[in-house]
MOPAC internal coordinates of N, CA, C and O (Angstrom, degrees):
PM7 1SCF
backbone

  N    0.0000 0     0.00 0     0.00 0    0    0    0
  C    1.4563 1     0.00 0     0.00 0    1    0    0
  C    1.5197 1   109.34 1     0.00 0    2    1    0
  O    1.2310 1   120.66 1   -43.42 1    3    2    1
  N    1.2940 1   116.34 1   136.58 1    3    2    1
  C    1.4546 1   122.48 1   177.59 1    5    3    2
  C    1.5241 1   109.06 1   -89.04 1    6    5    3
  O    1.2310 1   121.19 1   -45.13 1    7    6    5
  N    1.3202 1   115.32 1   134.87 1    7    6    5
  C    1.4535 1   120.01 1   177.70 1    9    7    6
  C    1.5235 1   109.47 1   -77.15 1   10    9    7
  O    1.2310 1   120.01 1   -33.14 1   11   10    9
  N    1.3495 1   117.58 1   146.86 1   11   10    9
  C    1.4636 1   119.57 1   171.76 1   13   11   10
  C    1.5361 1   109.54 1   -68.18 1   14   13   11
  O    1.2310 1   120.55 1   -20.86 1   15   14   13
  N    1.3246 1   116.55 1   159.14 1   15   14   13
  C    1.4625 1   121.08 1   179.22 1   17   15   14
  C    1.5169 1   110.14 1   -66.35 1   18   17   15
  O    1.2310 1   121.11 1   -41.12 1   19   18   17
  N    1.3246 1   115.48 1   138.88 1   19   18   17
  C    1.4635 1   121.30 1  -179.81 1   21   19   18
  C    1.5213 1   108.74 1  -160.29 1   22   21   19
  O    1.2310 1   119.79 1   -16.08 1   23   22   21
  N    1.3472 1   118.01 1   163.92 1   23   22   21
  C    1.4583 1   120.07 1   177.27 1   25   23   22
  C    1.5388 1   110.83 1   -57.48 1   26   25   23
  O    1.2310 1   121.30 1   -29.95 1   27   26   25
  N    1.3146 1   115.12 1   150.05 1   27   26   25
  C    1.4635 1   122.77 1  -172.70 1   29   27   26
  C    1.5295 1   113.60 1   -53.23 1   30   29   27
  O    1.2310 1   119.43 1   134.48 1   31   30   29
  N    1.3292 1   118.69 1   -45.52 1   31   30   29
  C    1.4679 1   120.15 1  -177.04 1   33   31   30
  C    1.5287 1   111.59 1   -67.59 1   34   33   31
  O    1.2310 1   120.29 1   146.88 1   35   34   33
  N    1.3234 1   117.04 1   -33.12 1   35   34   33
  C    1.4672 1   120.60 1   178.37 1   37   35   34
  C    1.5320 1   109.13 1   -72.37 1   38   37   35
  O    1.2310 1   120.51 1   140.12 1   39   38   37
  N    1.3252 1   116.64 1   -39.88 1   39   38   37
  C    1.4619 1   120.46 1   174.31 1   41   39   38
  C    1.5248 1   110.13 1   -59.57 1   42   41   39
  O    1.2310 1   120.41 1   137.07 1   43   42   41
  N    1.3286 1   116.83 1   -42.93 1   43   42   41
  C    1.4724 1   121.64 1   177.78 1   45   43   42
  C    1.5206 1   110.79 1   -60.50 1   46   45   43
  O    1.2310 1   119.95 1   138.20 1   47   46   45
  N    1.3380 1   117.71 1   -41.80 1   47   46   45
  C    1.4633 1   122.58 1   177.99 1   49   47   46
  C    1.5287 1   110.07 1   -53.93 1   50   49   47
  O    1.2310 1   120.27 1   130.73 1   51   50   49
  N    1.3360 1   117.09 1   -49.27 1   51   50   49
  C    1.4607 1   120.71 1  -176.55 1   53   51   50
  C    1.5218 1   112.90 1   -75.28 1   54   53   51
  O    1.2310 1   119.86 1   136.55 1   55   54   53
  N    1.3271 1   117.88 1   -43.45 1   55   54   53
  C    1.4590 1   119.17 1  -178.02 1   57   55   54
  C    1.5270 1   110.89 1   -66.67 1   58   57   55
  O    1.2310 1   119.88 1   142.27 1   59   58   57
  N    1.3265 1   117.83 1   -37.73 1   59   58   57
  C    1.4647 1   120.45 1   177.63 1   61   59   58
  C    1.5248 1   111.11 1   -66.76 1   62   61   59
  O    1.2310 1   120.36 1   145.54 1   63   62   61
  N    1.3431 1   116.92 1   -34.46 1   63   62   61
  C    1.4686 1   118.95 1   178.23 1   65   63   62
  C    1.5238 1   109.93 1   -63.38 1   66   65   63
  O    1.2310 1   120.05 1   140.46 1   67   66   65
  N    1.3282 1   117.50 1   -39.54 1   67   66   65
  C    1.4586 1   120.53 1  -178.79 1   69   67   66
  C    1.5251 1   112.09 1   -71.76 1   70   69   67
  O    1.2310 1   120.22 1   154.34 1   71   70   69
  N    1.3163 1   117.19 1   -25.66 1   71   70   69
  C    1.4651 1   120.94 1   177.04 1   73   71   70
  C    1.5295 1   111.36 1   -86.82 1   74   73   71
  O    1.2310 1   120.60 1   170.32 1   75   74   73
  N    1.3397 1   116.45 1    -9.68 1   75   74   73
  C    1.4609 1   119.75 1  -175.55 1   77   75   74
  C    1.5229 1   112.01 1    66.93 1   78   77   75
  O    1.2310 1   120.59 1  -151.72 1   79   78   77
  N    1.3289 1   116.48 1    28.28 1   79   78   77
  C    1.4586 1   122.83 1  -177.27 1   81   79   78
  C    1.5282 1   109.33 1   -96.60 1   82   81   79
  O    1.2310 1   121.00 1   -87.95 1   83   82   81
  N    1.3234 1   115.69 1    92.05 1   83   82   81
  C    1.4638 1   121.68 1  -176.10 1   85   83   82
  C    1.5256 1   112.00 1   -60.73 1   86   85   83
  O    1.2310 1   120.08 1   143.51 1   87   86   85
  N    1.3413 1   117.45 1   -36.49 1   87   86   85
  C    1.4624 1   119.55 1  -178.79 1   89   87   86
  C    1.5201 1   111.49 1   -67.83 1   90   89   87
  O    1.2310 1   120.01 1   132.76 1   91   90   89
  N    1.3266 1   117.59 1   -47.24 1   91   90   89
  C    1.4676 1   120.11 1   178.53 1   93   91   90
  C    1.5195 1   110.45 1   -65.00 1   94   93   91
  O    1.2310 1   120.47 1   143.59 1   95   94   93
  N    1.3278 1   116.70 1   -36.41 1   95   94   93
  C    1.4651 1   121.66 1   179.40 1   97   95   94
  C    1.5297 1   109.11 1   -60.97 1   98   97   95
  O    1.2310 1   120.53 1   128.85 1   99   98   97
  N    1.3220 1   116.59 1   -51.15 1   99   98   97
  C    1.4669 1   121.28 1  -178.97 1  101   99   98
  C    1.5278 1   111.87 1   -66.91 1  102  101   99
  O    1.2310 1   120.50 1   148.22 1  103  102  101
  N    1.3281 1   116.65 1   -31.78 1  103  102  101
  C    1.4628 1   120.02 1  -179.06 1  105  103  102
  C    1.5306 1   113.21 1   -70.40 1  106  105  103
  O    1.2310 1   119.76 1   172.28 1  107  106  105
  N    1.3230 1   118.06 1    -7.72 1  107  106  105
  C    1.4642 1   121.18 1   173.70 1  109  107  106
  C    1.5363 1   111.01 1   -73.70 1  110  109  107
  O    1.2310 1   120.70 1   167.09 1  111  110  109
  N    1.3492 1   116.26 1   -12.91 1  111  110  109
  C    1.4635 1   122.90 1  -177.44 1  113  111  110
  C    1.5202 1   111.47 1   -99.42 1  114  113  111
  O    1.2310 1   120.46 1   -30.99 1  115  114  113
  N    1.3427 1   116.72 1   149.01 1  115  114  113
  C    1.4610 1   121.76 1   169.75 1  117  115  114
  C    1.5253 1   109.35 1   -65.96 1  118  117  115
  O    1.2310 1   120.89 1   -17.93 1  119  118  117
  N    1.3202 1   115.90 1   162.07 1  119  118  117
  C    1.4760 1   121.48 1   178.65 1  121  119  118
  C    1.5259 1   112.50 1   -51.54 1  122  121  119
  O    1.2310 1   119.98 1   130.83 1  123  122  121
  N    1.3091 1   117.65 1   -49.17 1  123  122  121
  C    1.4615 1   121.96 1  -175.55 1  125  123  122
  C    1.5110 1   114.28 1   -97.01 1  126  125  123
  O    1.2310 1   120.28 1  -155.63 1  127  126  125
  N    1.3176 1   117.07 1    24.37 1  127  126  125
  C    1.4680 1   121.51 1  -175.85 1  129  127  126
  C    1.5276 1   112.51 1   -64.35 1  130  129  127
  O    1.2310 1   121.71 1   -18.46 1  131  130  129
  N    1.3200 1   114.33 1   161.54 1  131  130  129
  C    1.4659 1   122.35 1   176.93 1  133  131  130
  C    1.5231 1   107.67 1  -125.14 1  134  133  131
  O    1.2310 1   120.82 1   -46.62 1  135  134  133
  N    1.3421 1   116.03 1   133.38 1  135  134  133
  C    1.4626 1   122.44 1  -178.97 1  137  135  134
  C    1.5223 1   108.09 1  -124.41 1  138  137  135
  O    1.2310 1   120.77 1   -61.11 1  139  138  137
  N    1.3196 1   116.14 1   118.89 1  139  138  137
  C    1.4618 1   122.91 1   176.67 1  141  139  138
  C    1.5333 1   106.25 1   -99.68 1  142  141  139
  O    1.2310 1   119.99 1   -78.96 1  143  142  141
  N    1.3321 1   117.63 1   101.04 1  143  142  141
  C    1.4626 1   121.44 1  -174.81 1  145  143  142
  C    1.5154 1   111.49 1  -132.57 1  146  145  143
  O    1.2310 1   120.63 1   -87.52 1  147  146  145
  N    1.3480 1   116.39 1    92.48 1  147  146  145
  C    1.4573 1   129.75 1    -4.58 1  149  147  146
  C    1.5306 1   111.09 1   -88.42 1  150  149  147
  O    1.2310 1   121.04 1    -6.47 1  151  150  149
  N    1.3233 1   115.62 1   173.53 1  151  150  149
  C    1.4634 1   121.58 1   174.62 1  153  151  150
  C    1.5281 1   107.54 1   -56.28 1  154  153  151
  O    1.2310 1   120.65 1   -45.02 1  155  154  153
  N    1.3143 1   116.35 1   134.98 1  155  154  153
  C    1.4641 1   121.42 1  -178.61 1  157  155  154
  C    1.5190 1   111.89 1   104.20 1  158  157  155
  O    1.2310 1   120.37 1   159.83 1  159  158  157
  N    1.3399 1   116.89 1   -20.17 1  159  158  157
  C    1.4614 1   119.90 1   175.40 1  161  159  158
  C    1.5280 1   108.55 1   -92.23 1  162  161  159
  O    1.2310 1   120.65 1   -10.17 1  163  162  161
  N    1.3111 1   116.37 1   169.83 1  163  162  161
  C    1.4657 1   120.25 1   179.94 1  165  163  162
  C    1.5318 1   109.16 1   -62.19 1  166  165  163
  O    1.2310 1   119.67 1   -52.43 1  167  166  165
  N    1.3324 1   118.23 1   127.57 1  167  166  165
  C    1.4621 1   120.65 1  -179.77 1  169  167  166
  C    1.5285 1   111.61 1   -63.63 1  170  169  167
  O    1.2310 1   121.24 1   -33.40 1  171  170  169
  N    1.3105 1   115.23 1   146.60 1  171  170  169
  C    1.4645 1   121.95 1   174.93 1  173  171  170
  C    1.5196 1   105.45 1   -96.12 1  174  173  171
  O    1.2310 1   120.49 1   -57.77 1  175  174  173
  N    1.3144 1   116.67 1   122.23 1  175  174  173
  C    1.4583 1   120.51 1  -172.26 1  177  175  174
  C    1.5144 1   111.99 1  -113.79 1  178  177  175
  O    1.2310 1   120.77 1   -54.71 1  179  178  177
  N    1.3247 1   116.13 1   125.29 1  179  178  177
  C    1.4598 1   123.30 1   177.70 1  181  179  178
  C    1.5204 1   112.35 1    96.24 1  182  181  179
  O    1.2310 1   121.41 1   -36.02 1  183  182  181
  N    1.3433 1   114.91 1   143.98 1  183  182  181
  C    1.4634 1   120.49 1  -177.37 1  185  183  182
  C    1.5244 1   112.74 1   -57.81 1  186  185  183
  O    1.2310 1   120.15 1   138.28 1  187  186  185
  N    1.3236 1   117.32 1   -41.72 1  187  186  185
  C    1.4673 1   119.00 1  -177.84 1  189  187  186
  C    1.5247 1   111.83 1   -67.92 1  190  189  187
  O    1.2310 1   119.99 1   144.17 1  191  190  189
  N    1.3154 1   117.62 1   -35.83 1  191  190  189
  C    1.4762 1   120.57 1   175.95 1  193  191  190
  C    1.5316 1   109.79 1   -67.84 1  194  193  191
  O    1.2310 1   120.58 1   142.12 1  195  194  193
  N    1.3271 1   116.49 1   -37.88 1  195  194  193
  C    1.4660 1   120.44 1   176.95 1  197  195  194
  C    1.5237 1   109.30 1   -64.10 1  198  197  195
  O    1.2310 1   120.28 1   136.47 1  199  198  197
  N    1.3330 1   117.08 1   -43.53 1  199  198  197
  C    1.4636 1   121.69 1   178.23 1  201  199  198
  C    1.5353 1   110.47 1   -59.37 1  202  201  199
  O    1.2310 1   120.59 1   133.70 1  203  202  201
  N    1.3307 1   116.48 1   -46.30 1  203  202  201
  C    1.4729 1   120.68 1   179.82 1  205  203  202
  C    1.5258 1   110.94 1   -62.60 1  206  205  203
  O    1.2310 1   120.27 1   139.98 1  207  206  205
  N    1.3234 1   117.09 1   -40.02 1  207  206  205
  C    1.4642 1   121.18 1   177.83 1  209  207  206
  C    1.5253 1   110.71 1   -61.05 1  210  209  207
  O    1.2310 1   120.53 1   130.15 1  211  210  209
  N    1.3256 1   116.60 1   -49.85 1  211  210  209
  C    1.4709 1   120.52 1  -179.12 1  213  211  210
  C    1.5216 1   109.92 1   -61.06 1  214  213  211
  O    1.2310 1   120.39 1   136.35 1  215  214  213
  N    1.3360 1   116.86 1   -43.65 1  215  214  213
  C    1.4708 1   120.62 1   179.78 1  217  215  214
  C    1.5283 1   111.79 1   -64.53 1  218  217  215
  O    1.2310 1   120.05 1   156.55 1  219  218  217
  N    1.3249 1   117.52 1   -23.45 1  219  218  217
  C    1.4674 1   120.05 1   178.35 1  221  219  218
  C    1.5294 1   111.95 1   -82.15 1  222  221  219
  O    1.2310 1   120.12 1   158.41 1  223  222  221
  N    1.3256 1   117.37 1   -21.59 1  223  222  221
  C    1.4686 1   121.55 1  -176.71 1  225  223  222
  C    1.5278 1   112.04 1   -88.05 1  226  225  223
  O    1.2310 1   119.99 1   131.73 1  227  226  225
  N    1.3171 1   117.62 1   -48.27 1  227  226  225
  C    1.4673 1   122.13 1  -172.28 1  229  227  226
  C    1.5335 1   113.53 1   -54.47 1  230  229  227
  O    1.2310 1   118.61 1   137.44 1  231  230  229
  N    1.3284 1   120.26 1   -42.56 1  231  230  229
  C    1.4701 1   119.79 1  -177.30 1  233  231  230
  C    1.5352 1   114.94 1   -66.64 1  234  233  231
  O    1.2310 1   120.09 1   169.87 1  235  234  233
  N    1.3326 1   117.43 1   -10.13 1  235  234  233
  C    1.4681 1   120.15 1   178.29 1  237  235  234
  C    1.5217 1   112.40 1   -77.67 1  238  237  235
  O    1.2310 1   120.22 1   178.15 1  239  238  237
  N    1.3272 1   117.18 1    -1.85 1  239  238  237
  C    1.4633 1   121.78 1  -175.10 1  241  239  238
  C    1.5205 1   110.52 1  -129.97 1  242  241  239
  O    1.2310 1   121.35 1   -28.12 1  243  242  241
  N    1.3282 1   115.02 1   151.88 1  243  242  241
  C    1.4592 1   120.31 1   177.89 1  245  243  242
  C    1.5169 1   109.70 1  -148.92 1  246  245  243
  O    1.2310 1   119.93 1   -93.36 1  247  246  245
  N    1.3197 1   117.74 1    86.64 1  247  246  245
  C    1.4624 1   128.26 1     5.49 1  249  247  246
  C    1.5310 1   112.39 1   -98.65 1  250  249  247
  O    1.2310 1   121.54 1   -14.27 1  251  250  249
  N    1.3359 1   114.66 1   165.73 1  251  250  249
  C    1.4578 1   122.30 1   166.98 1  253  251  250
  C    1.5145 1   105.10 1   -93.39 1  254  253  251
  O    1.2310 1   120.01 1   -68.32 1  255  254  253
  N    1.3238 1   117.59 1   111.68 1  255  254  253
  C    1.4572 1   122.08 1  -173.99 1  257  255  254
  C    1.5317 1   113.01 1   -86.81 1  258  257  255
  O    1.2310 1   120.45 1   164.71 1  259  258  257
  N    1.3270 1   116.74 1   -15.29 1  259  258  257
  C    1.4519 1   120.66 1   173.05 1  261  259  258
  C    1.5094 1   115.24 1    93.51 1  262  261  259
  O    1.2310 1   122.33 1     8.74 1  263  262  261
  N    1.3136 1   113.15 1  -171.26 1  263  262  261
  C    1.4566 1   122.86 1  -177.27 1  265  263  262
  C    1.5258 1   109.09 1  -108.60 1  266  265  263
  O    1.2310 1   120.79 1   -45.77 1  267  266  265
  N    1.3218 1   116.10 1   134.23 1  267  266  265
  C    1.4548 1   121.34 1   179.94 1  269  267  266
  C    1.5285 1   109.16 1  -113.64 1  270  269  267
  O    1.2310 1   120.09 1   -62.05 1  271  270  269
  N    1.3419 1   117.43 1   117.95 1  271  270  269
  C    1.4603 1   119.85 1   178.62 1  273  271  270
  C    1.5254 1   110.85 1   -72.67 1  274  273  271
  O    1.2310 1   120.87 1   -41.45 1  275  274  273
  N    1.3269 1   115.94 1   138.55 1  275  274  273
  C    1.4607 1   121.16 1  -179.29 1  277  275  274
  C    1.5181 1   112.02 1  -106.73 1  278  277  275
  O    1.2310 1   120.73 1   129.10 1  279  278  277
  N    1.3306 1   116.21 1   -50.90 1  279  278  277
  C    1.4686 1   121.77 1   178.90 1  281  279  278
  C    1.5157 1   108.64 1  -135.22 1  282  281  279
  O    1.2310 1   121.05 1   -34.91 1  283  282  281
  N    1.3155 1   115.60 1   145.09 1  283  282  281
  C    1.4640 1   121.60 1  -179.75 1  285  283  282
  C    1.5195 1   108.65 1  -130.20 1  286  285  283
  O    1.2310 1   121.18 1   -45.04 1  287  286  285
  N    1.3230 1   115.34 1   134.96 1  287  286  285
  C    1.4659 1   122.04 1   176.15 1  289  287  286
  C    1.5224 1   107.22 1  -129.46 1  290  289  287
  O    1.2310 1   120.82 1   -59.56 1  291  290  289
  N    1.3240 1   116.04 1   120.44 1  291  290  289
  C    1.4603 1   121.60 1  -177.19 1  293  291  290
  C    1.5192 1   109.73 1  -118.79 1  294  293  291
  O    1.2310 1   121.12 1   -50.67 1  295  294  293
  N    1.3359 1   115.46 1   129.33 1  295  294  293
  C    1.4574 1   122.26 1   174.76 1  297  295  294
  C    1.5217 1   106.17 1  -133.07 1  298  297  295
  O    1.2310 1   120.76 1   -72.59 1  299  298  297
  N    1.3154 1   116.16 1   107.41 1  299  298  297
  C    1.4560 1   119.85 1  -177.52 1  301  299  298
  C    1.5197 1   110.68 1    61.24 1  302  301  299
  O    1.2310 1   120.47 1    57.56 1  303  302  301
  N    1.3304 1   116.70 1  -122.44 1  303  302  301
  C    1.4683 1   121.12 1  -179.64 1  305  303  302
  C    1.5282 1   112.07 1   -98.57 1  306  305  303
  O    1.2310 1   120.25 1  -169.14 1  307  306  305
  N    1.3248 1   117.13 1    10.86 1  307  306  305
  C    1.4673 1   121.79 1   177.38 1  309  307  306
  C    1.5245 1   108.96 1  -104.57 1  310  309  307
  O    1.2310 1   121.04 1   -44.42 1  311  310  309
  N    1.3227 1   115.62 1   135.58 1  311  310  309
  C    1.4663 1   121.00 1  -178.07 1  313  311  310
  C    1.5257 1   108.04 1  -135.34 1  314  313  311
  O    1.2310 1   120.53 1   -51.92 1  315  314  313
  N    1.3280 1   116.60 1   128.08 1  315  314  313
  C    1.4671 1   122.12 1   175.40 1  317  315  314
  C    1.5278 1   107.63 1  -114.77 1  318  317  315
  O    1.2310 1   121.00 1   -47.08 1  319  318  317
  N    1.3440 1   115.70 1   132.92 1  319  318  317
  C    1.4563 1   120.84 1  -177.38 1  321  319  318
  C    1.5244 1   109.50 1  -133.25 1  322  321  319
  O    1.2310 1   120.48 1   -54.76 1  323  322  321
  N    1.3351 1   116.69 1   125.24 1  323  322  321
  C    1.4625 1   119.67 1   169.85 1  325  323  322
  C    1.5306 1   106.48 1   -88.50 1  326  325  323
  O    1.2310 1   120.34 1   -35.12 1  327  326  325
  N    1.3155 1   116.96 1   144.88 1  327  326  325
  C    1.4619 1   120.91 1  -173.06 1  329  327  326
  C    1.5262 1   110.92 1  -152.18 1  330  329  327
  O    1.2310 1   121.03 1   -13.88 1  331  330  329
  N    1.3062 1   115.64 1   166.12 1  331  330  329
  C    1.4628 1   120.26 1   167.09 1  333  331  330
  C    1.5218 1   107.64 1  -131.75 1  334  333  331
  O    1.2310 1   121.52 1   -30.60 1  335  334  333
  N    1.3307 1   114.70 1   149.40 1  335  334  333
  C    1.4529 1   121.38 1  -179.45 1  337  335  334
  C    1.5108 1   110.50 1  -118.65 1  338  337  335
  O    1.2310 1   121.21 1   -26.25 1  339  338  337
  N    1.3235 1   115.29 1   153.75 1  339  338  337
  C    1.4587 1   120.55 1   179.76 1  341  339  338
  C    1.5229 1   109.59 1  -148.09 1  342  341  339
  O    1.2310 1   121.76 1   -35.84 1  343  342  341
  N    1.3246 1   114.25 1   144.16 1  343  342  341
  C    1.4557 1   121.24 1   177.05 1  345  343  342
  C    1.5248 1   107.91 1  -162.25 1  346  345  343
  O    1.2310 1   121.38 1   -11.35 1  347  346  345
  N    1.3169 1   114.96 1   168.65 1  347  346  345
  C    1.4622 1   120.73 1   172.49 1  349  347  346
  C    1.5232 1   106.15 1  -121.43 1  350  349  347
  O    1.2310 1   120.88 1   -57.85 1  351  350  349
  N    1.3446 1   115.92 1   122.15 1  351  350  349
  C    1.4617 1   120.89 1  -179.92 1  353  351  350
  C    1.5309 1   109.62 1   -66.71 1  354  353  351
  O    1.2310 1   120.19 1   -21.02 1  355  354  353
  N    1.3104 1   117.25 1   158.98 1  355  354  353
  C    1.4677 1   122.37 1   179.77 1  357  355  354
  C    1.5245 1   111.95 1   -57.55 1  358  357  355
  O    1.2310 1   120.17 1   155.11 1  359  358  357
  N    1.3431 1   117.28 1   -24.89 1  359  358  357
  C    1.4675 1   120.64 1   178.69 1  361  359  358
  C    1.5295 1   112.12 1   -84.62 1  362  361  359
  O    1.2310 1   120.15 1  -175.25 1  363  362  361
  N    1.3348 1   117.31 1     4.75 1  363  362  361
  C    1.4535 1   122.16 1   177.42 1  365  363  362
  C    1.5164 1   115.38 1    91.46 1  366  365  363
  O    1.2310 1   119.94 1   174.99 1  367  366  365
  N    1.3286 1   117.72 1    -5.01 1  367  366  365
  C    1.4661 1   120.57 1  -178.86 1  369  367  366
  C    1.5305 1   111.05 1   -77.72 1  370  369  367
  O    1.2310 1   120.26 1   -45.76 1  371  370  369
  N    1.3467 1   117.11 1   134.24 1  371  370  369
  C    1.4628 1   119.50 1   174.24 1  373  371  370
  C    1.5299 1   110.03 1   -71.87 1  374  373  371
  O    1.2310 1   121.08 1   -36.62 1  375  374  373
  N    1.3007 1   115.54 1   143.38 1  375  374  373
  C    1.4623 1   122.13 1   178.77 1  377  375  374
  C    1.5269 1   107.42 1  -126.66 1  378  377  375
  O    1.2310 1   120.69 1   -58.43 1  379  378  377
  N    1.3306 1   116.29 1   121.57 1  379  378  377
  C    1.4556 1   122.01 1   178.78 1  381  379  378
  C    1.5215 1   108.19 1  -129.26 1  382  381  379
  O    1.2310 1   120.64 1   -43.80 1  383  382  381
  N    1.3125 1   116.38 1   136.20 1  383  382  381
  C    1.4542 1   120.75 1   178.30 1  385  383  382
  C    1.5260 1   108.41 1  -151.22 1  386  385  383
  O    1.2310 1   120.73 1   -13.64 1  387  386  385
  N    1.3079 1   116.20 1   166.36 1  387  386  385
  C    1.4571 1   119.38 1  -179.62 1  389  387  386
  C    1.5197 1   109.74 1  -149.03 1  390  389  387
  O    1.2310 1   121.65 1   -15.81 1  391  390  389
  N    1.3188 1   114.45 1   164.19 1  391  390  389
  C    1.4523 1   118.69 1  -179.76 1  393  391  390
  C    1.5081 1   112.24 1  -175.98 1  394  393  391
  O    1.2310 1   121.98 1    14.75 1  395  394  393
  N    1.3149 1   113.82 1  -165.25 1  395  394  393
  C    1.4609 1   122.75 1   177.28 1  397  395  394
  C    1.5227 1   107.05 1  -134.11 1  398  397  395
  O    1.2310 1   120.71 1   -49.53 1  399  398  397
  N    1.3131 1   116.24 1   130.47 1  399  398  397
  C    1.4625 1   121.15 1   173.66 1  401  399  398
  C    1.5135 1   109.07 1  -108.00 1  402  401  399
  O    1.2310 1   121.16 1   -37.54 1  403  402  401
  N    1.3193 1   115.39 1   142.46 1  403  402  401
  C    1.4573 1   121.59 1   174.51 1  405  403  402
  C    1.5195 1   107.26 1  -119.68 1  406  405  403
  O    1.2310 1   120.86 1   -54.37 1  407  406  405
  N    1.3170 1   115.95 1   125.63 1  407  406  405
  C    1.4626 1   122.90 1  -177.23 1  409  407  406
  C    1.5136 1   109.95 1  -114.83 1  410  409  407
  O    1.2310 1   121.37 1   -37.97 1  411  410  409
  N    1.3211 1   114.98 1   142.03 1  411  410  409
  C    1.4697 1   122.15 1   168.75 1  413  411  410
  C    1.5213 1   105.40 1  -115.82 1  414  413  411
  O    1.2310 1   120.67 1   -56.21 1  415  414  413
  N    1.3146 1   116.31 1   123.79 1  415  414  413
  C    1.4519 1   121.18 1  -178.64 1  417  415  414
  C    1.5186 1   110.49 1   -94.73 1  418  417  415
  O    1.2310 1   121.10 1   -35.54 1  419  418  417
  N    1.3141 1   115.50 1   144.46 1  419  418  417
  C    1.4548 1   120.88 1   176.70 1  421  419  418
  C    1.5189 1   110.85 1   -86.82 1  422  421  419
  O    1.2310 1   120.74 1     0.48 1  423  422  421
  N    1.3322 1   116.19 1  -179.52 1  423  422  421
  C    1.4660 1   121.45 1  -179.70 1  425  423  422
  C    1.5232 1   111.80 1   -60.24 1  426  425  423
  O    1.2310 1   120.04 1   151.94 1  427  426  425
  N    1.3308 1   117.53 1   -28.06 1  427  426  425
  C    1.4658 1   122.26 1   179.83 1  429  427  426
  C    1.5259 1   112.15 1   -73.81 1  430  429  427
  O    1.2310 1   120.55 1   166.20 1  431  430  429
  N    1.3268 1   116.55 1   -13.80 1  431  430  429
  C    1.4605 1   121.02 1  -174.61 1  433  431  430
  C    1.5158 1   112.64 1    91.22 1  434  433  431
  O    1.2310 1   120.55 1   170.61 1  435  434  433
  N    1.3384 1   116.55 1    -9.39 1  435  434  433
  C    1.4629 1   120.39 1   177.04 1  437  435  434
  C    1.5293 1   109.62 1   -81.09 1  438  437  435
  O    1.2310 1   121.11 1   -14.42 1  439  438  437
  N    1.3149 1   115.49 1   165.58 1  439  438  437
  C    1.4664 1   121.06 1  -178.90 1  441  439  438
  C    1.5311 1   109.46 1   -73.82 1  442  441  439
  O    1.2310 1   121.18 1   -57.04 1  443  442  441
  N    1.3298 1   115.35 1   122.96 1  443  442  441
  C    1.4655 1   121.83 1   177.26 1  445  443  442
  C    1.5174 1   110.12 1   -90.35 1  446  445  443
  O    1.2310 1   120.89 1   141.67 1  447  446  445
  N    1.3441 1   115.90 1   -38.33 1  447  446  445
  C    1.4629 1   121.15 1   178.88 1  449  447  446
  C    1.5236 1   108.43 1  -149.06 1  450  449  447
  O    1.2310 1   121.15 1   -42.04 1  451  450  449
  N    1.3218 1   115.41 1   137.96 1  451  450  449
  C    1.4626 1   121.37 1   176.50 1  453  451  450
  C    1.5159 1   108.09 1  -129.11 1  454  453  451
  O    1.2310 1   121.08 1   -46.32 1  455  454  453
  N    1.3203 1   115.55 1   133.68 1  455  454  453
  C    1.4601 1   122.29 1   177.27 1  457  455  454
  C    1.5192 1   107.99 1  -121.60 1  458  457  455
  O    1.2310 1   120.97 1   -61.48 1  459  458  457
  N    1.3307 1   115.76 1   118.52 1  459  458  457
  C    1.4665 1   121.55 1  -179.97 1  461  459  458
  C    1.5257 1   108.97 1  -100.68 1  462  461  459
  O    1.2310 1   121.13 1   -59.69 1  463  462  461
  N    1.3224 1   115.45 1   120.31 1  463  462  461
  C    1.4582 1   121.82 1   178.58 1  465  463  462
  C    1.5226 1   108.12 1  -105.85 1  466  465  463
  O    1.2310 1   120.60 1   -73.52 1  467  466  465
  N    1.3332 1   116.46 1   106.48 1  467  466  465
  C    1.4629 1   121.97 1   174.40 1  469  467  466
  C    1.5195 1   107.95 1  -158.98 1  470  469  467
  O    1.2310 1   120.92 1   -18.14 1  471  470  469
  N    1.3132 1   115.85 1   161.86 1  471  470  469
  C    1.4602 1   121.07 1  -177.99 1  473  471  470
  C    1.5293 1   109.14 1   -86.42 1  474  473  471
  O    1.2310 1   120.53 1   -79.41 1  475  474  473
  N    1.3118 1   116.60 1   100.59 1  475  474  473
  C    1.4649 1   121.89 1  -177.28 1  477  475  474
  C    1.5148 1   111.83 1   -63.35 1  478  477  475
  O    1.2310 1   119.98 1   148.41 1  479  478  477
  N    1.3228 1   117.63 1   -31.59 1  479  478  477
  C    1.4733 1   120.96 1   179.43 1  481  479  478
  C    1.5243 1   110.90 1   -64.51 1  482  481  479
  O    1.2310 1   119.97 1   141.91 1  483  482  481
  N    1.3218 1   117.67 1   -38.09 1  483  482  481
  C    1.4706 1   121.26 1   176.66 1  485  483  482
  C    1.5244 1   109.86 1   -64.65 1  486  485  483
  O    1.2310 1   120.48 1   137.55 1  487  486  485
  N    1.3339 1   116.69 1   -42.45 1  487  486  485
  C    1.4582 1   121.80 1   177.10 1  489  487  486
  C    1.5286 1   110.29 1   -59.46 1  490  489  487
  O    1.2310 1   120.36 1   127.37 1  491  490  489
  N    1.3251 1   116.91 1   -52.63 1  491  490  489
  C    1.4654 1   122.44 1  -177.39 1  493  491  490
  C    1.5303 1   112.60 1   -62.28 1  494  493  491
  O    1.2310 1   120.22 1   144.13 1  495  494  493
  N    1.3163 1   117.19 1   -35.87 1  495  494  493
  C    1.4768 1   121.35 1  -177.90 1  497  495  494
  C    1.5222 1   111.93 1   -63.66 1  498  497  495
  O    1.2310 1   120.18 1   157.07 1  499  498  497
  N    1.3142 1   117.27 1   -22.93 1  499  498  497
  C    1.4541 1   120.93 1  -179.01 1  501  499  498
  C    1.5297 1   113.38 1   -84.08 1  502  501  499
  O    1.2310 1   120.21 1   168.45 1  503  502  501
  N    1.3185 1   117.20 1   -11.55 1  503  502  501
  C    1.4629 1   120.15 1  -177.38 1  505  503  502
  C    1.5134 1   112.98 1   -80.38 1  506  505  503
  O    1.2310 1   120.10 1   180.00 1  507  506  505

């Protein structure tokens, strides 16, 4: 599947998720970035905390297939992306979820803030 066009750091966010590359995924964020995953949960603050969070999630799946962007809307430094995610839990159960992420990019072009809108209860119920 070909990804829709999007700013480089947002493309890195999605492509790294599909590769299961926690370092490249986290490197799409600025040093002091904030990640709301999902919105309503305690924000993850700072690139290293985001990296640790991602590294804590990926090993729970075999494989973690990542997030696939479907539509992208960019206005200035704001980017909204609808996506779907897929993985297989360690117990063999398929896990599918979807949502919309909203990104604010900093002057560097990296992600300054990311807000993930998805139903975490639906995600958890599949595990």
